[in-house]
N, C-alpha and C positions, 0 to 999 in steps of 0.2 A: 554418729556420723550422719550427715544429711546431704541432700542433693539440692542444687540451686540451678536456676536458669533465668535468663533475661528476656523480656518481651517488650517490644516497642508498642506503645499505645498512643492514642490521640492526646494524652497529657504527658507524654514522655516515656522514657524507659522505666520498666518496673522489674524488680527482683522477686521471684517466687521461690520458696524453699519448702521441701517436704522431708519428713523424717518418719520412719515407721509407717509408711503408706498413708500419711496424713499431711495436709497442708499446715505448716507451722508459722509461715512468715510471708507477708506480702508488703513490699517496701517500695516507695517512690525512689527512682534512680537505680543505678547499678551498684549493688553492694556485694562485695566479695567477703563472705563470712568465713571466719576461721573454722577449720575442720569440715568444710563443705566441698563437695565435688561438683564441678560445673558440668552437668550432663542433663539432657532433656529426657526425663523418664516419662512413661505413659501418663502418670498422674500430673506431672508438671505441664505436659502438653495439654491435658484436659483442662487444667486450671487456666492456662494461658488462653485457650480457646474460649472458655466461659467468660473470662474477663473481656476478651475481644467482643463477644456477643453482647455483653453488658454495655459496652461503649457504642455498639451498633444499634442498641435498643431492642434487640431480639431476645434478650434474657433479662427477666425481672427478678430472678432469685438464683442462687447458686446451689449446685448439687455436688458437693465435694466433702470428703471426710476431713474434718478439722481436728487439730490437736491444740487446744488453747491452754497455754501454760501460764499460770498466775495463782494468786491467792483464791480461796473459795469465794470471797466477795467479788473479786475481779471477774471470775468466770461467770458468776451470777449476773453481773452487769452486762458482760459480753453476750450472754444468752438472751438477755432482755433486748439488746440491740438487734439481734437476729429476728426479733418479732416486729420490728418497725417496717411496715410495707414500703416497697419501692415507691419513690415519689412523695413520701410523707416525711415529716420531721417530728421530733419530740424534744421537749425541753429537758434540761438536766434534772429539773424538779420532777417532771413526769417519770423519768427513768428511776429516780430515787424512790418515788412512791411505788413504782412497779416492782422494785426489789425489796420493798418493806422497810425502807429507811427514808421516810419523808423529809427529814432535815439534812439528808446527805448529799445535796447537790455538788458540793465541793469534792466529796469522795467519788462521785460519779465522774467528775472531770478528771480526777487522778487516774481512775480505772481506764477511762477512754484513752488517756495519754499513754497507757501501757499496752494498749491493743496492738498486737503484732501482725494482725491479719486484716490490714486496711482493705476497704471496699467490700470484701466478702463479709466481714463483720463490720457492718456499716456505721461506724462511729461518726462519719461525716453527716449523718442524719440527725445528730444531736446539736441543738442550738440553744442560745440563751433564752430565758423566760420572756425577754422583751422582743424576741424574734431575730436578734442580731447573731451573726456568726461569731463564734468564739473558738479559739484554739483548734488546731488541726496539725497533725504530724507532717502532712504534705504541704502545709501552708494554707492560709485562708483563701488564696486565689484558686487553689485546687479544690478546696471544699466547695466554694461557690460554683465552680465549673461542674462538679459532680451533681450538686443539687439542681442546678439549672438544666443539666442534661436530663435528669430524671423527670423534672417537671415538663420539659419539652416533649419527651417520649410519651408521658401520660397524656398530655394535651393532644398529641398526634393520634394516639390510639382512641381517645374519646371522639375526636373529630371523625376518624374513619368509621367508628361504630355508628355515629349519628348519620353519616352519609349512607351507610348500608341500610339503616332503619328507614330513612326517608325514601330510598328506592323501593323498599319492600311495601310501602304504603300505597 
């Protein structure tokens, strides 16, 4: 049995699910999952707040208990995705190398496709080797918005830091 709740964000409504006191699912749109109770638990409220802060640019990483359900390889890939810093991207090949399977770019794509915890497990930060956006559960337009949002926030933070440094001189 799990709990779900819906949150409105700048990219539309999102569904967040928790089970056994861990986040198990973040989906674009309103998804009523079988055997789920619609109730805003403390953990779901915290997850909703952290996603809101992410979109506002005040949160660069998430601090939530996650329960990633998949094969051993998929979980290894998702853990590698968690290591990609906010505002940066990696190619499928780079992730394949990071998990010890340098020829496994296609397998990385398949694992990304099975990621159930979008945004928090940042599969949107994985791009093609040529720099092109490829595949995303929320659609390439959402992937582009997320990457642009992160780049803009990083740019604003760097600009603010430089302004503080120049005033200190």
